[in-house]
C-alpha positions as a printed NumPy array, in Angstrom:
array([[-34.607, -40.82 , -60.218],
       [-38.41 , -41.238, -60.075],
       [-40.477, -38.248, -61.124],
       [-43.37 , -37.143, -58.937],
       [-46.639, -37.475, -60.844],
       [-47.505, -33.803, -60.333],
       [-44.324, -32.759, -62.166],
       [-45.542, -34.072, -65.518],
       [-48.609, -32.153, -66.58 ],
       [-49.166, -33.716, -69.954],
       [-47.49 , -36.127, -72.352],
       [-48.109, -35.193, -75.968],
       [-45.82 , -36.99 , -78.39 ],
       [-46.31 , -36.291, -82.071],
       [-45.532, -38.483, -85.05 ],
       [-46.545, -37.816, -88.643],
       [-46.548, -41.494, -89.617],
       [-49.794, -43.338, -88.978],
       [-47.873, -46.592, -89.424],
       [-45.466, -45.674, -86.608],
       [-48.463, -44.822, -84.458],
       [-50.051, -48.213, -85.136],
       [-46.812, -50.102, -84.434],
       [-46.341, -48.209, -81.161],
       [-49.918, -49.005, -80.127],
       [-49.421, -52.708, -80.869],
       [-46.265, -52.845, -78.745],
       [-47.57 , -50.874, -75.765],
       [-50.85 , -51.673, -74.09 ],
       [-52.564, -48.32 , -74.023],
       [-56.283, -47.64 , -74.404],
       [-55.568, -44.748, -76.796],
       [-53.259, -43.834, -79.646],
       [-50.184, -42.487, -77.841],
       [-48.882, -40.352, -80.687],
       [-50.581, -37.406, -82.276],
       [-50.638, -38.073, -86.007],
       [-49.257, -34.623, -86.675],
       [-46.652, -33.083, -88.933],
       [-44.206, -31.267, -86.643],
       [-43.77 , -28.572, -89.29 ],
       [-47.378, -27.512, -88.631],
       [-47.01 , -27.124, -84.861],
       [-47.522, -23.512, -83.791],
       [-45.511, -21.617, -81.213],
       [-48.436, -21.317, -78.78 ],
       [-48.757, -25.123, -78.804],
       [-45.193, -25.473, -77.57 ],
       [-45.349, -22.859, -74.812],
       [-44.886, -24.369, -71.366],
       [-43.467, -27.647, -72.69 ],
       [-40.965, -28.695, -70.049],
       [-39.164, -31.393, -72.007],
       [-38.63 , -31.991, -75.707],
       [-37.536, -35.442, -76.89 ],
       [-36.199, -35.064, -80.415],
       [-35.128, -37.798, -82.752],
       [-34.031, -36.332, -86.063],
       [-34.026, -38.725, -89.012],
       [-30.635, -40.169, -89.872],
       [-30.839, -39.821, -93.667],
       [-29.84 , -36.115, -93.91 ],
       [-26.684, -36.694, -91.839],
       [-25.29 , -40.213, -92.128],
       [-22.172, -41.146, -94.016],
       [-24.204, -43.647, -96.025],
       [-26.818, -41.07 , -96.998],
       [-26.485, -38.081, -99.292],
       [-25.528, -35.815, -96.37 ],
       [-27.756, -32.994, -97.592],
       [-28.252, -31.768, -94.015],
       [-30.545, -28.703, -94.047],
       [-31.138, -29.24 , -97.779],
       [-32.938, -32.521, -97.064],
       [-36.671, -32.022, -96.498],
       [-36.558, -34.653, -93.736],
       [-34.55 , -32.174, -91.639],
       [-37.304, -29.541, -91.825],
       [-39.288, -30.647, -88.72 ],
       [-36.187, -30.225, -86.537],
       [-35.375, -26.9  , -88.204],
       [-38.952, -25.711, -87.585],
       [-38.616, -26.427, -83.853],
       [-35.13 , -24.895, -83.816],
       [-36.46 , -21.636, -85.271],
       [-39.34 , -21.63 , -82.807],
       [-37.236, -22.243, -79.696],
       [-35.81 , -18.711, -79.17 ],
       [-39.262, -17.169, -79.706],
       [-40.917, -19.079, -76.859],
       [-41.783, -17.031, -73.782],
       [-41.321, -20.089, -71.576],
       [-38.579, -22.338, -72.88 ],
       [-38.344, -26.065, -72.155],
       [-36.234, -26.994, -69.146],
       [-34.441, -29.66 , -71.16 ],
       [-34.063, -31.07 , -74.649],
       [-33.044, -34.654, -75.281],
       [-31.761, -35.094, -78.806],
       [-30.801, -38.387, -80.352],
       [-27.366, -37.993, -81.893],
       [-27.485, -39.897, -85.141],
       [-24.1  , -40.36 , -86.805],
       [-23.14 , -37.184, -88.637],
       [-25.664, -34.971, -86.833],
       [-23.03 , -33.746, -84.378],
       [-21.125, -31.953, -87.162],
       [-24.136, -30.836, -89.207],
       [-25.509, -27.379, -89.949],
       [-28.751, -28.562, -88.302],
       [-26.847, -29.182, -85.064],
       [-25.153, -25.774, -85.269],
       [-28.523, -24.083, -85.717],
       [-29.945, -25.97 , -82.746],
       [-26.91 , -25.091, -80.624],
       [-27.241, -21.416, -81.584],
       [-30.937, -21.475, -80.669],
       [-30.097, -23.007, -77.291],
       [-27.422, -20.381, -76.625],
       [-29.869, -17.646, -77.582]])
């Protein structure tokens, strides 16, 4: 279903990797860098207030069968955990979260923490 332009106030994706930002810019004709080169772990609660939609793509390494399956013990899981801890504290919560389900994430402690935050 098409979204009316007045329903989306602002699009602010964040990505810590400058390389990912450059690749995205090369593949999409935009006059600006589309991703904020920002570490998600440094995002403050007030910056996330009034965000209607979160698109989350946790890295696969902490969860996959081929990886070490360190889950919350893997530092690459910390950006998702940071947002998960922030979620219940927001005055205005997002209307929706879209989370990529990498193999193994659905049974992880990270997922359980996110689910608990959503239920809260």
